[in-house]
C-alpha positions in Angstrom: -1.0 -16.2 -20.5 -4.5 -15.3 -21.6 -5.9 -17.9 -19.2 -4.1 -16.2 -16.3 -5.9 -12.9 -17.0 -9.3 -14.6 -17.0 -8.6 -16.2 -13.6 -7.9 -12.8 -11.9 -10.7 -11.6 -9.8 -11.3 -8.4 -7.8 -9.7 -9.8 -4.6 -6.6 -10.8 -6.5 -6.1 -7.3 -7.9 -6.5 -5.8 -4.5 -3.9 -8.1 -3.1 -1.5 -7.5 -5.9 -1.8 -3.7 -5.5 -1.3 -4.1 -1.7 1.9 -6.1 -2.3 3.2 -3.6 -4.8 2.6 -0.7 -2.3 4.4 -2.4 0.6 7.3 -3.5 -1.6 7.5 -0.1 -3.2 7.7 1.5 0.3 10.7 -0.7 1.2 12.4 0.1 -2.1 12.0 3.8 -1.5 13.4 3.5 2.0 16.4 1.5 0.7 17.0 4.1 -2.0 17.0 6.9 0.7 19.7 5.0 2.5 21.9 4.5 -0.6 21.6 7.9 -2.3 22.6 11.3 -0.9 19.9 13.9 -0.6 20.7 17.6 -1.0 20.4 19.4 2.3 18.0 22.0 0.9 15.5 19.3 -0.1 16.0 16.9 2.8 13.1 18.2 5.0 10.6 18.5 2.2 11.4 15.1 0.9 11.1 13.5 4.4 7.7 15.1 5.0 6.4 14.3 1.5 7.5 10.6 1.6 6.4 10.2 5.2 3.0 11.4 4.3 2.6 9.3 1.1 4.2 6.1 2.4 2.6 6.4 5.8 -0.9 6.7 4.3 -0.3 4.1 1.6 1.1 1.4 3.9 -1.5 2.1 6.6 -4.3 1.8 4.1 -2.9 -1.4 2.8 -2.7 -2.9 6.3 -6.1 -1.6 7.2 -7.5 -3.3 4.1 -5.7 -6.6 4.6 -6.0 -6.9 8.4 -8.8 -4.5 9.3 -11.8 -5.2 11.5 -14.4 -4.8 8.8 -12.9 -7.7 6.9 -14.0 -10.3 9.4 -17.3 -8.8 10.5 -20.5 -10.2 9.1 -22.5 -7.9 6.9 -25.7 -6.4 8.3 -28.9 -7.1 6.4 -31.2 -4.2 5.6 -33.8 -3.4 8.3 -31.7 -4.8 11.2 
């Protein structure tokens, strides 16, 4: 178990956080389908979750499949 923690690098942590974000978004969507939401809180909950999940998932996809990931880095002075 200790060896596993020593082999984790920065890229692995970013990928793990990305996977947790996407899976968490799907879990929340499934929970919304299975549980009844009170009518008074329905609009506020939809707006809040849409904002949080929309930004979270779009940032994950932007990180994993974004343009900057495949572009070569510029050297200073160019």
